[in-house]
C-alpha positions in Angstrom: -62.9 -181.8 209.3 -61.3 -182.1 205.8 -63.2 -184.5 203.5 -61.1 -186.6 201.3 -62.3 -187.3 197.8 -61.3 -190.8 196.8 -60.4 -191.1 193.1 -62.2 -193.9 191.3 -60.0 -196.8 190.4 -59.8 -197.3 186.7 -60.8 -200.7 185.2 -58.4 -202.7 183.0 -59.7 -204.2 179.8 -58.2 -205.8 176.7 -59.3 -206.0 173.1 -57.9 -208.5 170.5 -57.7 -207.9 166.8 -56.5 -210.3 164.0 -54.0 -208.4 161.9 -52.6 -209.6 158.6 -49.1 -208.2 158.8 -45.6 -209.2 159.8 -44.7 -208.7 163.4 -41.9 -206.4 162.4 -44.0 -204.1 160.3 -46.8 -204.0 162.9 -44.4 -203.3 165.7 -43.1 -200.3 163.8 -46.6 -198.9 163.6 -47.0 -199.3 167.4 -43.6 -197.8 168.4 -42.4 -195.3 165.8 -43.5 -191.7 166.2 -44.0 -191.0 162.5 -45.9 -194.3 162.1 -48.1 -193.7 165.1 -49.0 -190.3 163.4 -50.5 -192.3 160.5 -53.3 -193.9 162.6 -53.2 -193.0 166.3 -52.8 -189.3 166.7 -52.9 -186.2 164.5 -49.2 -185.6 165.3 -46.6 -187.4 167.4 -43.3 -185.9 168.5 -40.6 -187.0 170.9 -39.7 -184.5 173.6 -37.2 -185.3 176.4 -37.6 -189.0 175.7 -41.4 -188.8 176.0 -43.8 -189.3 173.2 -46.1 -186.3 172.8 -49.5 -187.2 171.2 -51.4 -184.3 169.6 -55.2 -184.4 169.0 -57.2 -181.5 167.8 -55.4 -178.8 169.8 -54.7 -180.9 172.9 -51.6 -182.9 173.7 -50.7 -185.8 176.1 -47.3 -187.1 177.0 -46.5 -190.7 177.5 -43.4 -192.6 178.4 -42.4 -196.1 177.2 -42.2 -198.2 180.4 -41.7 -201.6 178.8 -40.7 -202.8 175.4 -39.8 -206.1 173.7 -39.0 -205.6 170.0 -41.6 -207.0 167.7 -43.7 -208.3 170.6 -44.9 -205.7 173.1 -44.8 -202.0 173.9 -46.3 -200.4 177.0 -46.9 -196.6 177.4 -47.7 -194.7 180.6 -49.4 -191.4 180.4 -47.4 -188.7 182.1 -49.7 -186.7 184.4 -49.4 -184.4 187.4 -52.0 -186.6 189.2 -51.4 -189.2 191.8 -49.2 -192.0 190.5 -51.3 -195.0 189.6 -50.6 -198.3 187.9 -52.5 -197.6 184.6 -50.9 -197.8 181.2 -51.8 -198.7 177.6 -50.1 -201.6 175.9 -49.9 -203.2 172.5 -48.9 -206.9 172.4 -48.3 -208.9 169.3 -49.1 -212.6 169.6 -48.3 -215.0 166.8 -50.0 -218.4 166.8 -47.3 -221.1 166.7 -49.4 -223.4 164.4 -51.1 -221.1 162.0 -48.7 -218.1 162.2 -51.7 -215.8 162.5 -51.0 -212.5 164.1 -53.2 -211.0 166.9 -52.8 -207.5 168.3 -54.0 -207.2 171.9 -54.6 -203.7 173.2 -54.8 -203.3 176.9 -56.0 -200.0 178.5 -57.7 -198.6 181.6 -60.7 -196.4 181.9 -63.4 -195.3 184.3 -66.1 -198.0 184.3 -68.8 -195.6 182.8 -66.4 -194.6 180.0 -65.3 -198.2 179.1 -67.7 -198.8 176.2 -66.9 -195.5 174.6 -63.2 -196.1 174.9 -63.6 -199.6 173.4 -65.4 -198.1 170.4 -62.5 -195.6 170.0 -59.9 -198.3 170.1 -61.9 -200.3 167.5 -61.9 -197.2 165.3 -58.2 -196.6 165.8 -57.2 -200.2 165.1 -59.4 -200.3 162.0 -57.5 -197.2 160.8 -54.3 -199.1 161.4 -55.6 -202.2 159.6 -56.6 -200.0 156.6 -53.1 -198.5 156.4 -51.5 -202.0 156.7 -53.8 -203.2 153.8 -55.7 -205.7 156.0 
């Protein structure tokens, strides 16, 4: 009898950061390949419509699956594995009263890797904030 190995379901989580920037400038850093290169990956290229992120000799491809200019962009990793519903997303929220800007990062990870991934996102977003002069 063949034994099926059930893949662990990834857990969704979100992190929120206050960003002192205009929505237009911030969105550019979340959606433009050359701007993503400044804080997110060592190198970012676009190949056949996919964003290719390069880190220390490895690369991962992602597709933009949803986008609202200056508000939200959602990427889905392109893998050969079983199709799942995971993605990573950047959402820009502007407070109507104070005009403060928040960046909400949503991602998925295995439960045991979640804390490590949150630390990585914190580091990446702080790099972005440094570039933006926040």
